[in-house]
C-alpha positions in Angstrom: -48.4 61.5 -26.6 -51.4 62.7 -28.7 -53.1 60.1 -30.4 -52.7 61.7 -33.8 -48.8 61.6 -33.1 -48.9 58.0 -32.1 -50.8 57.2 -35.3 -48.1 58.8 -37.4 -45.3 57.2 -35.7 -47.0 53.8 -36.3 -47.7 54.6 -39.8 -44.0 55.3 -40.1 -42.7 52.2 -38.4 -45.0 50.0 -40.2 -44.1 51.6 -43.5 -40.5 50.7 -43.1 -41.2 47.2 -42.3 -43.4 46.7 -45.1 -46.4 45.9 -43.0 -49.9 46.3 -44.4 -52.3 48.2 -42.2 -55.4 50.0 -42.1 -55.4 53.4 -40.7 -58.7 53.0 -38.8 -56.9 50.2 -37.0 -53.9 52.2 -35.9 -56.3 54.9 -34.5 -58.0 52.1 -32.5 -54.4 51.1 -30.9 -53.8 54.7 -30.3 -57.0 55.2 -28.3 -56.4 52.1 -26.6 -52.7 53.3 -25.7 -54.1 56.2 -24.0 -51.2 58.3 -24.7 -48.5 55.9 -24.1 -46.1 55.0 -27.0 -44.8 52.2 -25.3 -48.0 50.6 -25.0 -48.9 51.4 -28.6 -45.9 49.5 -30.0 -46.8 46.6 -27.6 -50.3 46.4 -29.1 -49.0 46.8 -32.3 -46.8 43.9 -32.2 -49.9 41.7 -30.8 -51.9 43.1 -33.6 -49.3 41.9 -36.1 -49.2 38.4 -34.6 -53.2 38.4 -34.3 -53.7 39.5 -38.0 -51.0 37.1 -39.6 -48.6 40.0 -40.4 -51.3 42.6 -41.2 -52.7 45.1 -38.9 -56.8 45.6 -40.1 -59.6 47.2 -38.2 -61.7 44.1 -37.6 -59.0 42.0 -36.1 -57.7 44.9 -33.9 -61.2 45.4 -32.8 -61.6 42.0 -32.0 -58.1 41.8 -30.2 -59.2 44.9 -28.0 -62.6 43.8 -27.6 -63.7 47.2 -29.1 -67.1 47.3 -30.6 -68.0 48.0 -34.3 -68.5 51.8 -34.6 -71.4 51.2 -37.0 -73.7 50.1 -33.9 -73.1 53.4 -32.5 -73.7 55.3 -35.4 -77.2 53.4 -36.1 -77.8 54.3 -32.3 -77.4 58.0 -32.6 -79.3 57.8 -35.9 -82.3 56.2 -33.9 -82.2 58.8 -31.3 -82.2 61.5 -33.7 -85.2 59.9 -35.3 -86.9 59.5 -32.1 -87.2 55.9 -33.2 -87.5 53.8 -30.0 -88.0 50.5 -31.5 -85.0 50.9 -33.5 -83.0 51.7 -30.5 -84.1 48.4 -28.7 -83.7 46.4 -31.9 -80.0 47.5 -32.3 -79.3 46.6 -28.7 -80.6 43.3 -29.3 -78.3 42.9 -32.3 -75.3 43.7 -30.0 -76.7 41.3 -27.4 -76.8 38.5 -29.9 -73.3 39.3 -31.0 -72.0 39.3 -27.1 -70.8 42.9 -27.3 -70.0 44.0 -23.8 -72.6 46.8 -23.0 -70.3 48.6 -20.3 -67.6 48.8 -23.2 -70.4 49.9 -25.6 -71.3 52.8 -23.3 -67.7 53.8 -22.9 -67.3 53.8 -26.7 -70.7 55.7 -27.1 -69.2 58.5 -24.6 -66.0 58.7 -26.8 -67.9 59.1 -29.9 -70.0 61.8 -28.3 -66.9 63.4 -26.9 -65.5 63.5 -30.6 -68.8 65.0 -32.1 -68.7 67.6 -29.5 -65.0 68.3 -30.6 -66.1 68.4 -34.2 -69.1 70.7 -33.3 -67.2 73.2 -31.1 -63.8 73.3 -32.9 -64.2 71.4 -36.4 -60.8 72.6 -37.6 -59.0 70.3 -35.0 -60.8 67.2 -36.7 -58.0 65.3 -38.6 -58.6 65.2 -42.5 -57.4 61.8 -42.3 -59.4 60.5 -39.4 -61.4 57.8 -40.8 -64.7 58.7 -39.3 -64.2 62.7 -40.1 -67.5 62.8 -42.3 -69.5 61.1 -40.1 -68.5 63.0 -37.1 -68.9 66.4 -38.8 -72.3 65.1 -40.0 -73.5 64.3 -36.4 -72.0 67.7 -35.2 -74.2 69.6 -37.6 -77.3 67.8 -36.8 -77.1 67.1 -33.0 -78.1 70.3 -30.9 -75.3 71.2 -28.5 -77.3 71.0 -25.6 -78.9 67.5 -26.7 -75.2 66.3 -27.2 -74.1 67.2 -23.7 -77.1 65.3 -22.2 -76.6 62.2 -24.2 -73.0 62.4 -22.9 -73.9 62.9 -19.3 -76.5 60.0 -19.6 -73.7 57.7 -20.9 -71.4 58.4 -18.2 -74.0 57.8 -15.3 -75.2 54.5 -17.3 -71.6 53.4 -17.3 -71.3 54.0 -13.5 -74.5 52.5 -12.7 -74.8 49.6 -15.1 -73.2 47.2 -12.3 -76.3 47.9 -10.4 -78.9 47.1 -13.3 -80.3 43.4 -13.4 -78.0 42.9 -16.2 -76.1 44.7 -18.5 -78.4 44.6 -21.4 -81.0 46.1 -18.9 -78.5 48.9 -17.9 -77.7 49.7 -21.5 -81.1 49.8 -22.9 -82.2 51.9 -19.9 -79.6 54.6 -20.7 -80.7 54.6 -24.3 -84.5 55.1 -23.3 -83.2 58.1 -21.1 -81.5 59.7 -24.0 -84.8 59.2 -25.9 -87.0 60.4 -23.1 -85.0 63.4 -21.9 -83.8 64.9 -25.1 -85.5 68.1 -26.0 -88.4 67.8 -28.6 -86.6 70.2 -31.1 -83.7 67.7 -31.4 -85.8 65.1 -33.0 -85.9 65.1 -36.8 -88.3 63.6 -39.3 -88.4 63.5 -43.0 -91.8 64.9 -43.3 -91.7 68.0 -41.2 -89.1 70.9 -40.6 -87.2 71.4 -37.3 -88.9 73.9 -35.3 -87.7 77.3 -35.4 -88.2 78.0 -31.7 -87.6 75.6 -28.8 -90.7 74.5 -27.0 -88.9 75.1 -23.6 -89.7 78.3 -21.6 -87.3 80.7 -22.8 -85.3 82.7 -20.3 -85.7 86.8 -20.0 -83.7 88.0 -22.6 -83.2 91.8 -22.6 -83.5 93.1 -26.3 -81.3 95.9 -27.3 -82.5 99.3 -27.5 -82.0 99.4 -31.2 -84.0 102.1 -32.9 -85.8 102.5 -36.3 -84.7 105.1 -38.4 -86.6 107.4 -40.7 -85.1 110.1 -43.1 -84.7 113.3 -41.6 -86.1 116.6 -43.1 -83.6 118.8 -44.5 -83.4 120.9 -41.3 -82.3 118.0 -39.4 -78.6 117.0 -38.8 -78.6 114.2 -36.7 -76.5 111.0 -37.7 -76.8 107.6 -36.9 -74.9 107.0 -33.7 -74.4 104.0 -31.3 -72.7 104.4 -28.0 -71.3 100.9 -28.2 -69.9 100.9 -31.4 -65.8 100.4 -31.1 -64.7 100.8 -34.8 -65.5 102.7 -37.8 -68.8 100.7 -39.5 -67.6 98.4 -42.2 -70.2 98.4 -45.1 -71.1 95.6 -47.7 -70.9 96.1 -51.3 -74.1 98.1 -51.7 -75.3 101.6 -53.3 -73.1 104.2 -52.8 -75.3 106.5 -51.0 -74.7 106.5 -47.1 -77.4 106.3 -44.4 -77.1 109.9 -43.2 -78.8 112.8 -41.7 -81.2 110.3 -40.0 -83.1 110.6 -36.6 -84.1 107.8 -34.2 -87.8 107.5 -34.1 -89.3 104.1 -33.0 -87.7 101.6 -30.6 -87.9 97.9 -31.5 -91.0 96.4 -29.7 -90.6 93.3 -27.5 -93.4 91.3 -29.3 -92.2 92.0 -32.9 -93.6 89.3 -35.3 -91.2 87.3 -37.5 -90.6 89.4 -40.8 -92.5 88.5 -43.8 -91.0 88.2 -47.3 -91.6 91.2 -49.3 -92.4 93.5 -46.4 -90.4 96.0 -44.7 -87.9 94.8 -42.1 -90.0 95.0 -38.7 -87.0 94.8 -36.2 -87.1 91.1 -35.3 -83.5 90.3 -36.4 -83.4 86.8 -34.7 -86.7 86.0 -36.6 -85.2 87.2 -40.0 -81.9 85.2 -39.4 -84.3 82.0 -38.9 -85.8 82.7 -42.3 -82.9 83.4 -44.5 -81.0 80.8 -46.5 -77.5 82.0 -45.6 -75.1 78.8 -45.6 -71.7 79.5 -43.9 -72.6 83.2 -43.5 -75.4 82.3 -41.1 -72.6 82.3 -38.3 -72.1 86.2 -39.0 -75.8 86.7 -39.0 -76.2 84.9 -35.5 -73.5 86.9 -33.9 -74.7 90.3 -35.1 -76.6 92.6 -32.8 -79.5 94.8 -34.2 -78.3 98.3 -33.4 -80.9 100.7 -35.9 -82.8 100.1 -39.0 -85.1 101.8 -41.4 -87.0 100.5 -44.6 -83.8 100.7 -46.7 -81.1 100.0 -44.2 -80.1 97.8 -41.4 -77.0 98.7 -39.0 -75.5 96.0 -37.2 -73.0 95.4 -34.4 -70.6 92.3 -33.8 -68.8 91.7 -30.7 -65.2 92.2 -30.3 -64.7 88.6 -29.8 -66.6 87.6 -33.2 -64.9 90.3 -35.4 -63.1 87.6 -37.5 -66.7 86.7 -38.7 -66.7 90.0 -40.8 -65.2 88.9 -44.0 -66.1 90.7 -47.1 -67.6 87.5 -48.4 -69.8 86.7 -45.5 -70.9 90.4 -45.3 -71.6 90.1 -49.2 -73.6 86.9 -48.7 -75.8 88.3 -45.8 -76.4 91.6 -47.6 -77.6 89.7 -50.7 -79.7 87.1 -48.9 -81.5 90.2 -46.9 -82.1 92.1 -50.0 -83.5 89.0 -52.0 -85.7 88.3 -48.9 -87.4 91.6 -49.0 -87.0 91.9 -52.8 -85.3 95.3 -52.7 -81.7 96.4 -52.1 -81.0 96.9 -48.4 -78.0 98.4 -47.0 -76.1 97.0 -44.2 -73.9 98.6 -42.0 -71.5 96.7 -39.7 -69.5 97.9 -36.5 -67.6 96.2 -33.7 -69.0 96.5 -30.2 -72.4 96.5 -28.8 -73.7 94.6 -25.8 -73.4 91.1 -27.3 -77.2 90.5 -27.3 -77.2 88.4 -30.3 -79.2 85.6 -31.5 -76.5 83.4 -30.7 -76.4 84.7 -27.1 -79.8 84.2 -26.8 -80.0 80.6 -28.2 -77.2 79.8 -25.7 -79.1 81.0 -22.8 -82.1 79.0 -24.0 -80.0 75.9 -24.2 -78.5 76.5 -20.6 -82.1 76.4 -19.5 -83.0 73.2 -21.2 -79.9 71.4 -20.1 -80.7 72.5 -16.6 -84.1 71.3 -16.9 -83.0 68.0 -18.3 -80.5 67.6 -15.5 -83.1 68.2 -13.1 -85.5 65.7 -14.8 -82.9 63.0 -14.6 -82.1 63.8 -10.9 -85.5 63.4 -9.9 -86.2 60.2 -12.0 -87.6 57.4 -9.6 -84.8 54.8 -10.7 -82.1 57.4 -10.0 -83.9 58.5 -6.8 -84.0 54.9 -5.6 -80.3 54.2 -6.2 -79.4 57.4 -4.4 -81.5 56.2 -1.5 -80.3 52.5 -1.4 -76.6 53.2 -2.3 -76.0 56.7 -1.2 
């Protein structure tokens, strides 16, 4: 059975029996039962006896040998801050309380898995999950590639902890690897803004052959055309005049600098998206491919797989943010199709390179090489 189904069933049973319980404790029991309702009922009976006719989180944790999640949250906070001293201090606190470090690595991997789910499919995170807000917070703050790296190191650390001089050494070494190998742009501080561009070498990305549009003379009859558009353009709530009778004049350059507020759009769509304050509409902007533009209008294409982002609300917010940025009315045109060469795709490619580099760094680590050499 799914964990949430087990929790719901236990809530129903305990409610009928008039036994007080904490939902967080039931989530722990469901996790320990690993999908077995029979095991969940058995553990619940033990928890009732252990807790003197109540089922609360602290006593269930003690019964199961599970560690307090707050330790894990503090570890992730220290990793995000790039604070090695805080990591070691937290590990020492865990050691003083005789927490099993192999179990801690297992629970850390489970937490990272939950954060990854919250990051990728946030709608699947249950509203009544006790740690929902914490998971969503970490999901927003930890880059996807860094999250995957932490998860892999936690798994390797759990596998190799028996080879370490002691569990404390194995646990802290795993934490230090997470700190050392995480991409530099995943570390945040209170005094600086996150870098807009990763410091890693970027993979070659072919930019779209979008073109700058200029208003045609009366004798010209060319209209804005794009071979990849698969549907009729969808326009934002903008002035009634159409972008019509235009001619392709200037391709977007490879070395286009970031757009500057108050000037005309220079064709660097990704740079503009990084500058805008968009909120939820950022997802639409990140999945748009620049097709064509002139000083008063921008034509964008959204891949078929992301057409659900073309809600009127997001279109309006994006159009408003761009107009405000350039301090003049900018008309947006949306269509479905394109090559899919969007900022989101470019970022994904860059993260894949970062992930590959991080994995190579781990595999080439002297300690890992020694383990491979000694134990095959």
